[in-house]
N, C-alpha and C positions, 0 to 999 in steps of 0.2 A: 596549366597542369590539370590533368584529369582528376576526378574525384577518387579518393582512395580511402577505403574503410579499414580501420585498424581495430582489431579486437585482441585483448590480452587475457589469456586464461592461464591458470596454474597448471603446468604441464603434468605434474605428478598426480594432481587431483583428477585431471581429465583422463589420464591413463587408467586410473583405478575405477573411475565411474564407467568408462568404456567397457572394461572387463565385466562389470556387473550387468550393464545393459545388454551386452552380447549374450550373457547367460540367460537373462530374462527373455530375450527373443527365442532362444532355444527352448526354454521351459513352456512358453505359450504355443509351441508347435511350429515355429518358423525356422527357416534355415538362415543363420547369420551370414553365410557365405553367398547367399543369393545376391545377384547383381544390384537390385534395388535396395538391399539392406546393408551393403558393405560399409557405407559411411554413416549409417544410422546411429550406431553406438557413439561415435565421435560427436555427431550433431546433437544428440540428446544430452550427452555429457556437458557440452558447452551451453546448451539451452538451460539445463538445470542450474548451472552456475550463475547464469544471468538471472533466472527467475528467483534465485535465493540470495542475490548479492546484498540484500539488506542486512544479513548477518555481519557483514564487514563494514557497515556504515554506522555512524553515530549521529542520531537526530539532534541531540543537544549541540554538538559541534557544528552541525549545519546551521542551526539558528544563530549561534554565537558568531559565525563567520560574517554575518551581516546584521549585527545588532547595533542599533543607533539610539542615543538618548534623544527623546522627543517628548515635548509637553503636549500630549494628545490623549484625551480620555474618552473618546467616542468609539463606537464599535467598528472594528475592522473585520470585514466579511470576505471570504473567498469561497465561492460556491462552484459546484460542478467540476471538481478536481477528479479527473479520470483515475481509476485505480484498478490494478490487476493483481490478484493474489492467488494463493493456492491453499485450498482446504487441507488442514493437517490430517484429517480423518481418512480421506480417500486420495489425496494428492491430485485433485482435479481443480481446475481454475474456478475462482469466483471473481466477478468483475462488476464495476458500477461506478459510483461517484461519491466523493466526500465533500461535505460542506463544513467550513471552519469559521469560527468567529472568536475574537478575543478583544478585550478592552484594556489597552495599554496602561501601565502604571509606571511611567518614566522611560520605558524602552519599547521600541518597535523592531520588527525584523523585516528584511527584504521580502517582498511578496512571493518571489519564486521559492523562497526557503520553506514556506508552508507546504507547497506542493512536493518539495523534496523530502520533507518529513513524512508525508503520506507515503511516498515511494519507498522510503527506507523501511518502514514497518510493514508495508504491503508485500515487499519482496522477501518474505520469509514464509515458512509454513505457518498458517494462521487459522484462527477462528475469528469471525467478524466482530464478535463481542470484545475480544482481547485487543484486536486491532484498533477499535474505536477508543478504548481506554488508553492504550499506549500513545496514540497521537495526542490525546487530551493532556495526559500527564507530562509528556515531553515539552509541550508548549508552556504548561503551567509552571513546571519546575525550572525551566530555563529563563523564561521572560518575566516570571512572577507578575503576571497581569492581574487586573481586578477580577477577571473571570475568563473561562474558556468554554466554548460550546463546539461539539463535534457531532455531526449526523452523517451516517453512511447508509446508502441505499445500494444493495447489490443483488445480483442473480448468481446462483450457485449451480455449477454444472453437475455437482454430485446429486442434485435434485432434478436436473433437467434431462440428463442422458442415462441415468441409472436410477435404481430405487423407485421412488414414487413417480418419476418422469413428469413433473409438472413444469411446463415450459414457461409460464408467465408469472411465476411466483417471485416476488421481490421481498427481500428481508431488509428491515430498517432498524438500525441501532443508534442510540444516542448516549452522550456522556457530557456532563456539565460540571463546572466548578464555580466557586465564588458567586458573583452577582447573578449569573445565569441560573444558579440554584435558588438563590434567595429572593429574586425578583421575578414574579410572573410577567410583569410588563416587559422586562429586558429579554427574557426567554422568548416570549411571544413575538417580540419585534424581530428577533433572529429567525424564528420559524416562518414568519411572514415573508421576510426578505428572501429566504431560500426556496419558498414555495411558488414564486412567480418571477417572471422576467422583469427587470427594471432598466 
């Protein structure tokens, strides 16, 4: 059987978004009836629903879906998690990578769930600072570990293709809890692990 891609979108939401995007095309001086633009409102309406699907997802529920009792109290690090989000100020993409560590306190979670938590909060209108804290707090509040560390490095298209037009600027944000706040040694170990290939 051949590959078949299935996408499910809210029909009412798609129709409403399409009407708005059609009007946006007209307002910027385009002809929404032009052949190349006929399906653009629908495509953008579906794209926007995908790019903001995080509003309908629950990071804590994702972590709890694969939460296991485990007597392990060393650092768990997942680095270079790709992320794509959208700046809430200009609705332009920002993209980069997240690095996460936590030290379990009786419970661990499936490794893919950390990436899914990043995806959940990234797929909303965001600022990088809030995104960093939301990921940290979700892991801390759900798993109750001894500490959580999150670092995000991202490039922002609102700075690259408009405004100051700085192509190579990278923004780094961090957020820590527990032992990562209290112990320079623990925090520095995490920062060392994410700064080089191992």
